[in-house]
C-alpha positions, 0 to 999 in steps of 0.5 A, spaced: 620 783 251 627 783 248 629 785 241 624 788 236 624 785 230 618 786 226 615 780 222 617 782 215 617 777 210 623 776 206 620 777 199 620 771 194 616 765 194 617 758 196 622 754 192 616 752 187 611 758 186 609 763 191 607 762 198 600 760 201 597 766 206 594 764 212 587 766 211 585 767 219 585 774 222 588 776 229 580 777 231 580 769 230 586 768 234 584 772 240 576 770 240 573 768 247 571 762 243 578 760 241 580 761 248 575 757 251 577 751 246 584 752 247 583 752 255 579 745 254 585 742 250 590 745 255 587 742 261 588 735 259 592 732 264 593 738 268 587 738 272 591 737 278 596 742 278 596 748 283 597 753 278 592 751 273 587 750 279 588 757 281 587 760 274 580 755 273 577 758 279 576 765 276 576 762 269 571 767 266 575 773 269 581 770 267 580 769 260 576 775 259 582 779 262 587 775 257 582 777 251 581 784 253 589 785 253 590 782 246 584 786 243 587 792 246 594 790 244 597 791 252 598 784 252 606 782 254 608 775 255 611 773 262 617 770 264 619 763 265 620 758 270 626 753 268 628 746 270 632 740 268 630 734 265 633 727 262 630 725 256 634 721 255 640 727 255 639 733 260 635 738 257 633 745 260 625 746 260 622 753 260 615 753 263 611 759 262 605 761 266 598 758 265 595 765 262 601 765 257 601 757 255 593 758 254 595 763 249 600 758 246 594 753 245 590 758 242 595 760 237 597 753 235 590 751 234 589 756 229 596 756 226 597 748 226 592 746 221 595 751 216 602 750 217 602 742 217 599 743 210 606 746 207 610 741 210 613 735 206 611 728 207 617 726 210 617 731 216 615 726 222 616 730 229 610 734 233 605 732 227 599 729 227 599 722 224 607 722 224 612 720 229 618 716 230 615 709 228 612 712 222 619 715 221 622 708 222 618 705 217 619 710 212 626 709 213 625 701 212 621 703 205 627 707 203 632 703 204 629 697 200 628 702 194 635 704 194 638 697 195 633 694 190 631 689 195 638 688 198 641 687 191 646 693 192 649 697 197 645 703 200 649 709 203 646 713 209 648 720 210 646 721 218 646 728 221 644 732 227 643 740 228 648 742 234 644 745 240 638 746 235 633 749 240 638 754 243 641 756 236 634 758 232 635 765 230 629 769 232 630 774 226 630 769 221 624 765 224 620 771 224 622 773 217 620 766 215 613 766 218 612 773 215 612 771 208 606 767 210 602 772 214 597 777 211 595 780 218 601 784 221 598 783 228 599 776 228 606 777 226 607 782 232 603 777 237 608 771 235 614 776 236 611 778 243 612 770 244 618 769 241 622 775 244 620 773 251 625 768 251 632 769 253 637 764 252 643 768 254 645 770 247 641 776 244 636 774 239 637 766 239 633 760 241 626 758 243 624 755 249 623 747 250 616 747 253 612 752 249 607 748 245 608 754 239 616 752 239 614 745 237 610 748 231 615 754 230 621 749 229 618 745 224 616 752 220 624 754 221 626 747 218 621 747 213 625 751 209 631 746 209 626 741 207 624 744 201 631 746 199 633 738 200 627 736 196 626 741 191 633 744 190 637 738 191 632 733 189 633 728 194 628 723 194 630 719 200 630 724 205 627 724 212 627 729 218 625 728 225 626 734 229 634 736 228 635 729 226 635 727 219 637 722 214 638 721 206 639 715 203 643 713 196 646 708 192 652 713 191 657 715 197 659 721 192 652 723 191 651 724 199 658 727 200 656 733 195 649 733 198 652 734 205 656 740 202 650 743 200 646 742 206 652 745 211 652 751 206 644 752 206 644 751 214 649 756 215 647 761 211 640 761 211 638 758 218 644 760 222 645 753 224 651 748 224 651 740 224 654 737 230 661 735 228 660 728 232 654 726 229 655 727 222 656 720 218 656 717 211 655 709 212 652 703 209 646 700 211 649 693 212 654 696 217 648 698 222 645 705 222 643 708 228 637 713 227 631 715 232 634 710 238 634 704 233 640 701 230 637 699 222 640 694 218 638 691 211 633 685 215 632 688 222 632 693 227 634 693 234 634 697 240 640 701 241 644 699 247 643 706 251 636 706 249 635 699 252 639 701 259 634 707 259 628 703 258 630 698 264 632 704 269 625 707 267 621 701 269 625 700 276 624 708 277 617 708 276 616 701 280 614 697 274 608 702 273 603 699 269 602 704 264 610 705 263 611 697 262 605 698 256 608 704 253 615 700 252 612 694 250 608 698 244 615 701 243 618 694 242 613 691 237 616 696 232 623 692 232 626 685 233 626 685 240 622 679 242 627 677 248 626 684 250 619 684 250 619 677 254 624 681 259 619 687 260 613 682 261 616 678 266 617 685 270 610 686 269 608 679 272 612 680 278 609 687 279 602 684 281 
């Protein structure tokens, strides 16, 4: 399983007051009813997969076997099948077995509602009711507030964490999770999952592909979010995964903020900012955030995103769902001409 860390809390509370503790028990997570509910959620969009069909053929036996292993503490997370995708940049995806992914869903459906309540409002990645469009709208709202409706200069600090998923420190992560947990058995189960992944550097990384990874990186970065909001008192801060921005009317304030951010990320979370993806610029000069270039009165799709969109439409042979997906995306910016071009492609596909 790799390193044995234990999921021991760091002591201390949140930045304001003590942490709330997760109230569910290990039995709630491994219950057959929870596993069956998790299976229904896991199955969406996967019925045609051979490994899923094989598991479903003996579904009752497989779920009972998993439940028994978890109950007897004999469960050990298996290995991963690795493959690469471009989305849009090259990424290495690690896919666990159906059995292990079912457990991820069972754990996630219990943990997510609890942890989501601990996150700041302006964290937008992998959360229900959030997403890129709401993050961009929040950016626009903050820009108007800081610029006093475009009557003063708005400065934007933009940052990106270097090799985000691969750099997550497993010991630090498990320590953070432990401060929320009363049931040590849940900690050990999470350690089992986290420790199953070997990134090539001992004790580092989470696999892109695990549902639990999406939640755990937000738990990890919530430490940073709380620091920025409560210690640095940053009013206009937005984070989406490893990308974050802070807006201010003072460039010097952002320079100082950046210095404190670097230290916290390095010392507390063992993370570093990408040296080529840190900038402080005016909104008027155009700020590239979440695939769009934002200006005071409009936002346009980034050139690379535009090229990728047309390439994807061609690769899918003008597939209807792909076209509708892009039309929806383009509705969130100043992209009337692009929408017309995409609609013409849709007409020609008929």
